[in-house]
C-alpha positions as CSV (number, residue, x, y, z in Angstrom):
1,M,14.1,4.8,-12.4
2,C,10.5,4.7,-10.8
3,Q,11.4,3.7,-8.0
4,L,13.8,6.9,-7.4
5,F,11.1,8.9,-9.0
6,F,8.4,8.2,-6.5
7,K,11.5,8.6,-3.6
8,L,11.6,12.3,-4.5
9,S,8.0,12.8,-4.7
10,F,7.0,11.5,-1.6
11,E,10.4,13.7,-0.2
12,W,8.9,16.7,-2.1
13,I,5.2,15.9,-1.0
14,R,6.4,15.6,2.7
15,K,8.6,18.8,2.5
16,V,5.4,21.2,1.2
17,M,3.1,19.5,4.0
18,K,5.3,20.9,6.4
19,R,5.8,24.1,5.2
20,K,1.8,24.3,5.1
21,I,1.8,23.2,8.2
22,L,4.1,25.2,9.9
23,R,2.9,28.3,8.1
24,L,-0.7,27.8,9.4
25,A,0.9,27.1,12.9
26,D,2.7,30.1,12.8
27,S,-0.7,32.4,11.4
28,L,-3.1,30.7,14.5
29,R,-0.1,31.1,17.3
30,I,-0.2,35.0,15.8
31,S,-3.7,35.4,15.9
32,I,-3.7,34.0,19.4
33,L,-1.0,36.6,20.6
34,T,-3.0,39.4,18.9
35,R,-6.4,38.4,20.5
36,M,-4.3,38.0,24.1
37,L,-3.2,42.1,23.5
38,S,-6.5,43.5,22.4
39,L,-7.4,42.8,25.9
40,R,-8.3,45.8,27.8
41,I,-6.4,46.7,30.6
42,W,-6.7,49.4,32.9
43,P,-4.5,49.9,35.8
44,E,-7.2,51.3,38.0
45,G,-10.9,50.4,38.1
46,Q,-12.6,47.7,39.4
47,R,-11.9,44.1,38.0
48,G,-14.5,42.5,35.8
49,G,-15.4,38.2,35.2
50,L,-13.3,38.1,32.4
51,G,-10.1,39.8,34.2
52,E,-10.8,43.1,33.1
53,Y,-10.4,46.7,34.7
54,C,-12.8,49.7,34.7
55,P,-11.6,52.7,34.6
56,C,-14.2,54.4,36.2
57,K,-15.3,53.4,39.8
58,R,-19.0,52.7,41.7
59,S,-20.8,55.7,43.1
60,K,-23.7,54.8,45.6
61,G,-27.0,54.7,44.0
62,S,-25.4,54.3,40.1
63,P,-25.3,52.0,37.9
64,A,-21.5,50.0,37.1
65,A,-19.6,52.0,34.8
66,W,-18.7,48.9,33.5
67,P,-19.7,45.8,33.0
68,T,-18.5,43.2,35.5
69,E,-18.9,40.2,33.5
70,A,-18.2,39.7,29.7
71,R,-19.2,36.7,27.6
72,A,-16.2,34.9,25.6
73,S,-16.4,35.9,22.0
74,P,-16.0,32.7,20.0
75,P,-13.1,32.6,17.5
76,S,-13.3,34.2,14.3
77,K,-14.2,32.0,11.0
78,E,-10.6,32.4,9.6
79,A,-9.5,31.2,13.1
80,S,-11.9,28.4,12.6
81,M,-10.8,27.6,9.1
82,K,-7.0,27.6,10.1
83,N,-7.5,25.3,12.7
84,K,-9.6,22.7,10.8
85,W,-6.6,22.6,8.1
86,I,-4.0,22.2,10.9
87,I,-5.4,19.1,11.9
88,V,-6.1,17.8,7.7
89,G,-2.5,18.6,7.2
90,V,-1.3,16.4,10.2
91,A,-3.7,13.6,9.6
92,G,-2.7,13.5,6.3
93,V,0.8,13.5,7.1
94,G,-0.2,10.8,9.9
95,V,-1.6,9.1,6.8
96,L,1.1,9.0,4.5
97,L,3.8,8.4,6.9
98,G,2.0,5.1,8.3
99,A,1.2,3.8,5.0
100,A,4.8,3.9,4.0
101,G,5.6,2.5,7.3
102,T,3.6,-0.5,6.9
103,A,4.7,-0.8,3.1
104,A,8.3,-1.4,4.0
105,R,9.5,2.1,3.9
106,S,8.8,1.6,0.0
107,Y,8.2,5.1,-2.3
108,N,5.8,3.6,-4.2
109,P,2.5,5.0,-3.3
110,I,1.2,1.8,-5.1
111,K,2.2,-0.2,-2.2
112,W,1.0,2.0,0.2
113,I,-2.4,0.5,-0.7
114,K,-2.8,-2.9,1.2
115,K,-4.8,-5.6,-1.0
116,D,-6.1,-8.8,-0.3
117,P,-3.6,-11.6,-1.0
118,S,-4.7,-13.6,-4.7
119,P,-5.6,-17.1,-4.1
120,T,-2.3,-19.9,-5.3
121,A,-2.7,-22.2,-7.2
122,S,-3.8,-25.1,-4.8
123,E,-6.4,-22.8,-3.1
124,Q,-7.7,-22.1,-6.6
125,L,-8.3,-26.1,-7.1
126,A,-8.8,-26.4,-3.8
127,A,-11.9,-23.9,-4.0
128,N,-14.0,-25.9,-7.1
129,T,-13.2,-29.4,-7.2
130,E,-15.1,-30.0,-10.0
131,E,-12.6,-27.5,-11.8
132,E,-10.2,-29.0,-10.9
133,K,-11.6,-32.7,-12.2
134,K,-12.0,-31.2,-15.5
135,L,-8.2,-29.4,-15.8
136,S,-6.9,-32.8,-14.3
137,L,-8.2,-34.7,-17.5
138,Q,-7.2,-31.8,-20.1
139,M,-3.6,-32.0,-19.1
140,Q,-2.9,-35.6,-18.5
141,A,-0.7,-35.8,-21.2
142,V,1.6,-33.1,-20.3
143,L,1.8,-33.9,-16.4
144,P,4.7,-36.1,-15.0
145,P,4.2,-39.4,-14.5
146,R,2.7,-40.3,-11.2
147,T,2.0,-36.2,-10.4
148,S,-1.4,-35.1,-10.2
149,L,-2.6,-31.3,-10.6
150,K,-2.6,-30.9,-7.4
151,E,0.8,-31.9,-6.9
152,A,2.6,-30.6,-9.6
153,C,0.7,-27.3,-8.8
154,A,1.7,-26.8,-5.1
155,G,4.2,-24.1,-4.9
156,F,3.3,-22.0,-7.7
157,K,1.4,-18.7,-7.0
158,K,-1.2,-18.5,-10.1
159,L,-3.3,-21.8,-11.3
160,D,-2.4,-19.9,-14.5
161,D,2.0,-19.9,-14.5
162,C,1.6,-23.4,-12.8
163,V,-0.4,-24.9,-16.0
164,A,2.0,-22.8,-18.2
165,A,5.0,-24.2,-16.6
166,L,3.5,-28.4,-17.3
167,H,2.7,-27.1,-21.2
168,V,6.3,-25.5,-21.6
169,S,8.2,-28.6,-19.9
170,H,6.4,-31.1,-22.1
171,N,7.0,-28.9,-25.0
172,L,10.3,-28.1,-25.1
173,D,11.3,-31.7,-23.2
174,I,12.4,-29.6,-19.7
175,K,12.6,-31.6,-16.6
176,F,9.4,-30.1,-14.7
177,N,10.8,-30.0,-11.2
178,C,13.7,-28.1,-13.0
179,L,11.6,-25.7,-14.6
180,K,9.4,-25.1,-11.2
181,W,11.8,-24.3,-9.0
182,D,13.1,-22.0,-10.8
183,V,9.7,-20.4,-11.6
184,T,8.2,-20.8,-8.0
185,G,11.8,-19.7,-6.0
186,G,11.1,-22.8,-4.0
187,K,13.1,-26.3,-3.9
188,P,10.3,-28.8,-5.1
189,A,9.5,-31.8,-3.5
190,G,10.8,-34.6,-5.9
191,D,13.5,-35.8,-7.9
192,V,15.5,-32.3,-7.9
193,K,19.2,-33.7,-8.3
194,S,20.2,-32.6,-12.3
195,C,18.3,-29.3,-11.1
196,E,20.0,-26.0,-10.2
197,A,19.3,-24.2,-7.8
198,P,18.1,-20.3,-9.0
199,W,20.3,-18.0,-8.1
200,R,19.6,-16.6,-4.7
201,D,16.7,-18.8,-4.4
202,K,15.0,-16.5,-6.4
203,A,11.8,-16.8,-8.5
204,M,12.0,-15.7,-12.1
205,D,9.4,-15.7,-14.7
206,L,8.7,-18.5,-17.3
207,S,10.3,-16.7,-20.4
208,R,13.6,-15.8,-18.2
209,A,13.1,-19.7,-16.9
210,I,12.8,-21.2,-20.4
211,R,16.1,-18.9,-20.8
212,V,18.2,-20.5,-18.2
213,L,17.1,-24.4,-18.9
214,K,16.8,-24.4,-22.7
215,P,19.2,-21.6,-24.5
216,D,18.5,-22.3,-28.0
217,A,15.2,-21.9,-27.6
218,N,12.9,-18.7,-28.5
219,S,12.1,-18.4,-24.7
220,R,9.5,-15.0,-25.3
221,T,7.8,-16.9,-27.9
222,E,7.6,-19.8,-26.3
223,A,6.5,-18.4,-23.0
224,K,3.6,-16.2,-24.4
225,S,2.2,-19.3,-26.5
226,A,2.1,-21.5,-23.0
227,E,0.8,-18.7,-21.2
228,K,-1.7,-17.7,-23.7
229,R,-2.8,-22.0,-23.8
230,A,-2.9,-22.1,-20.2
231,R,-5.7,-18.9,-20.2
232,E,-7.9,-21.3,-22.6
233,D,-7.5,-24.5,-20.7
234,I,-8.4,-23.1,-16.9
235,K,-11.4,-21.0,-18.8
236,D,-12.3,-24.4,-20.8
237,A,-12.4,-26.0,-17.3
238,S,-14.8,-23.1,-15.5
C-alpha cells in the first residue's frame, strides 16, 4: 500500500512538472516570436546595422534620417524569469529521475537519499577492541561452546541483532547456527545439518525466526526481551 502511494505520488509530480515546463516553454516561444515579428521592416530605404530598413533616403549634406545602427534591447524581466524557471524545472526533473534510477527504480522517496552503510557487527567489534573484550566476558554464559563473540557475530548486520540472537538461543534452547541462518539469511560456518534453510534464503526478523524454530514460545515477547537485554549489554560494555 505504501509503495503504491509513493508510486502514484511520483507519477503525479512528474506529470505536473512536465505540464509546467511545457507551458513555460510555449510562453517563451510565443514571446520570442512576438519580439521577432515586432521588428520594423521597411520595403524601401537603407538597411540598418540590425537589418532594419529606413523609409527615408539620405540627401546630400543632411544627417541620416534613420540611425543605421541600433543597440539590441536587453531581454525583458518577464522573459528572464521564464528562462530561469525553465532551467529550474528541467534540473528538478533531472534530479528526480536520476534519484529514482539510483534507487533501483523505487518509488519510495526515502530510498532516493543515499546513506552511508552502517557498520556490521564484525566491524563494530573490530573498531573497539576494549568493548569487544568486555562484551565477550559478559556473553561467555550464552556463547556456543568453543565459539568466540567475533565468530558468533560474523554475518550479522548489527551487533544488537547478534547479542539478542545469543540470548534467545540460550533462553529457548535453540541451536544458535539455525537461528543465525534464519536471522541473517546466510548459511553460517559450522554444524548446520539439523538446520532448515530459510525460505528463499531470505533473512527474517528475530520474532519470526523464533516462531519458526520454537512454535510454542511467545515469539514477540521473547524477541523484545532479548533485544532489550542486548542493548543493555552493549551499553554496559561501552
